N, C-alpha and C positions, 0 to 999 in steps of 0.2 A: 341723369348724371349723378344725383345723390345716391341712388341705389347702387350704382356701379362703384362709387367711392366707398360706400358702406360695406359692400361685399369685399372690396380690396382690403379694407381695414380688418374685417373679420378674418379673412384668409391670413393676413399678417399676424394677427393675434393668435390664431390657431397654430400657425407654424412656430411662433415663438414659444407657445406652451409645449409643443412637442419637443422642441430643442431643450427647453428647461427640464422637462421630464427625463429625457435621455441623459442630460448632463448630471442630474442629481439622483436618478433611480435605476440606472443600468450599470452593468459591469464596465462597458465601454466608457461611459461617463466618469465612473470612478477612476478608471485608468488615466483618462485625460486630466482629471483633477489632481491625482497624485503626481503625474508627470509635471504639471504646471507648478505644483508646490515645490517639487524638487528643483525645477529650473530657476524659480524665483526665490528659492531658499525661504519659503514660508511654510506654515503649518496647514496640512490638509484636513478637511472635515469629512472626507470620503470614508465610507465604511470599508472594512477589509473586503477584498474581492471575494473571498470565500463566503462572505455573508449573503451573497446573492444566490446561493444554491442550497438545495435541501441536503443537509449534511455538510461536510467540509471539503469535499473534493471539487476540483475545478472542472470535472467532466461528468457527463451523465451516462457514460457507458462503462461496461466492465471489460476486463481483459481475459476472456475465456481462453484465448490462445496462449496467454501467459501461464495459466493454471489449467492444463488439460486434464480432465478426469481425476481431479483431486479426490482421494478417498475420504469417506466419512469418518473413518477411524484412523487417527494419526499414529505415527510411530512413537515408541515410548522411550527412546534413547537418542543421544546426539548422533551416534553412528547411523541409527535407523533413519533419523531425520535427513541426514546428508544423503543417504541412499535413495530415499523417496524423492528428494529434491533433484538429484542427479537423473533419476529415471524419468521424472515428469518433464524436466527441461529437455532431455534427449527426445522424448516423444513429440515435443512441440516443434522440433526442427524439420526442415525439408529433408527428403531422403539423401540428397547430395551431402548436406551438412552432417548427417548421421554417420557417414562412412568411416571417419577416423575412430569413433568410439566402437563401432561394430568390428572394425579390423583389429583394434586393440584387444577386444574381448576374445576374438578368435585366436589371436596370437598368444594369449595367456591361458588358453584351453577352456574358455567359457563360451556358452552358447550365445551367439549374437541375436538369434531369434528370441531367446528368453529375456534378453536385456530390454526388449521392447514390449514384452508381454505384460498385460495389466496385473496378473497374479504373480508371475515369477520375476518380473522386472526389478522391483526393489531389492529382492534377495540377491539377484545376480549383480546388480549395481553395487551392493555392499561388498560382495566378494571381490569385485573388480577394484574397488577403492582400497580394500584391505591388502590386496596383492601389490598395489602401487605404493603403499605407505613407506616401505623401506627406501625406495628410490626417491620419492617425493614426500617428505615429512609433513609439509603444511597442507591444509585443505585446499588453499588456492592453487598450489602447484599440482596437486592430484587432479583437481578439476580441469586445469589447463591440459594435463596429459590426456584425460579422458576425451575432451572435446577437440583438441588439436593434434593429439598423437604424442607418443613418448619422445621421439627425436626432436620435434620442434619445442616441446615443453622443456626438455633437458637443455637444449641450446639457450632458451630464454632464461632458465633458472641460472645457468652458468654465467650469463652476461649480467644478470641482476646482482649475483653474488660478487662478481669481479668488480662491480662498481660500488660495492658496499651498501646496496639497497636492500629493502625488505621485500620478500617474495609475495607481494600483494597481486591481486588480479590486474590492477592498473599497471604496475611495474612490469609484470610478466607480459602483458599484452603489447607494451611498447617494444619489447624485444622479439616478438614473434615476426616471422616473415610476412609479407603481404599475402592476403587471401584467407586469413584466419579470423576475419571479423565476426563470422557466425559463431565461432568457438568462444570468443570473448563474451558475446551476448548470452550464449547458453550457460557459460560458467557463472555469469552474474545472476541469471535467473535461478540457477541451482542454489546459489547461496541465499538468495532472497526467499525461496521456498523453504530452504532449511531453517532459516531464521523464523519464518512464519509458523512452521510446525512446532517450534520450541517455545512459543509464547504461552504465558500463563493466562489467567482470566481476571478481569478487573474487579469482579464482585464474587460472592460465593458461587461455587460450581453449580449448585442446584437451582440457581435463580431462573425464574420463568422467563422465556422469551416472548414478550408481548407482540412483537412484530418482527418477522425475519427479514433477511436481505432479499431484495428483488423488487419487481414492479408491483405496485399496489395503487389503490385509489387513496390519494393523500387525505388524511383525516381532517385537515383544516382547509386545504386548497380545493378539494372536491374533484380532482381529475387524476388520471393514471400517471404515475411518476415513479422513477426508480428510487427505491429506498436503499441508500448507499451503505447501510450498516445494519446492526440489530438493536432493537429496543429491549433493554433488560428491565423488568418490572421490579423496582426496589423502592422502598419508602424514602421520602425526603430525608437527607442527612446521612444516608448510607455511605460507609467508607468506600472510596474508589482507589484501587491500587494499580500502579503501572505494571504492565504485563512483561516487561523486560528492561534491561539497562538501556539508557538512551539520554537524549538531550532535549529539553523543552524548546520547541520552535515557535509555539504560539500559546499565549495565556491571556485571553481577552474576552470580551463580551460583545455580542451583536444580537439583532432582533430575531434571527433565525435559529442560531445554535445556542443562544443563551451564553452562559459562562462556559467557555470551551478551552480545552487543552489539546495540543498536538505534540506528540513525542516522536522524535526521529531515532530509530533504533539502528541505523546504519544498514548497509547492504541493500538499499532501496526499499526498506520496510519502515512504515510509520503507522501510528495508531492515533485515534482521536476520541475524545471523551466530551460529550455535549450535554447541555441543560443542567449543569451543576449549580448548586446553591453557593458553593465556596471553592475557590481555587487556593491551593496550598503551596504551589511552586511558581517560579518566575521564568521568563524567557531566558535562555542561555544556561539554565541550571541543569546539572547532570543528576540523573536519578537512577536508583538501583532497583532491580527487579523486586516487586512486592512492596515498594515504598508507597506510603499514603500520599496521594497527590491532590485529592479533592473530596468533597462531600456531594453526593448526588442531589438533584433538585428538580425544579419545574420551570426553569427560566427559558426564555426564547419562545420559539413557535412550538408549543407543547400543550397537549390536552390533559396531562396528568404526570405525577412524579415518575421519573424513569431515567435511566442512563442510555443515551445513544452511543454505542461503541462501534467504531469503524476501523477497519484494517485496510491499508493500501500497500500495493506492491508496484514499484515504479510509478508512483503517483496515480495509480488506478485503483478504485475500490473493488475489493473482492469479498466474498462471503466468509466471515470469520468462523462460522460454524463448520466449514469444510476442513478447517485445520484443528478441530477439537478432537479430544480422545474419543468422544462418543457424542451422540446427539443430545441436546438439552430439551426439556419440556417446552413445547411451543403452544401458546394459548390460542384458542379459536375465538374469534370475535374481537375483543378489545385490542386496539392498537394506539398507544400513546402518540 
């Protein structure tokens, strides 16, 4: 009887310990604690959900479908970036969803096959966009025309103008007839890729990449895990500059990312800067391209001074080096 009671007590204690651990040390537990704090109007002690992951993304997978065959050498102009973004977004579509763009290219005397070609595609896309510029002055309207067709895009543009609205993708999409959902998604992807191609670099261009994006054996956890950004080898206190205009969405500290900033650049593009020694901007603050936002450091889960820089499209981490003008020197061996 005694042993049975003792075993029952032990099981109860172990179950309680598991529940306590889940409540205090898992993302699900953090979500429950934050929800409870909101419901009872109290202060939550839960860490930010992003702190439970390596890097700042809430996912451990990349979106290769979102960025198909991104070139290692990025375009050098805004028009070139828009052309690359358009070409890549088009290649990511199913054949049926590609038909409006291919038909439009043929209508304007351009090769539809070249539009999908890895080498000729960006040049052909640029010609296509330039041809449409007179009829559709804004980027958003031109992209709507490319992915939905000229007639639906013209109809949507006229409706938006009649209502006194701005021809944003969101407004134009609301005026498109049913069945053009893929066109809206593709246009948004094209703008996100265009923005990513235009980003600057947070530290000097020749900074050594101590650990690239991709799967690796984690230097402190000891098992294979996706590294959701690039580790840039800089001394502690190095100036960190924001890579484009944006709004600060997070400026805080946790045990994984250290002192971390997340900047929202719009169009589904955000960047993160981790392990800083000092943060110089606050949540909600608008920042301008090239503005000093932090000093690098060695805070959080780090084995040496460096900056973890992360690029996300549609909340999914992608390799920032794929959007650079050229490849940067990558070190063999040491990975902070």
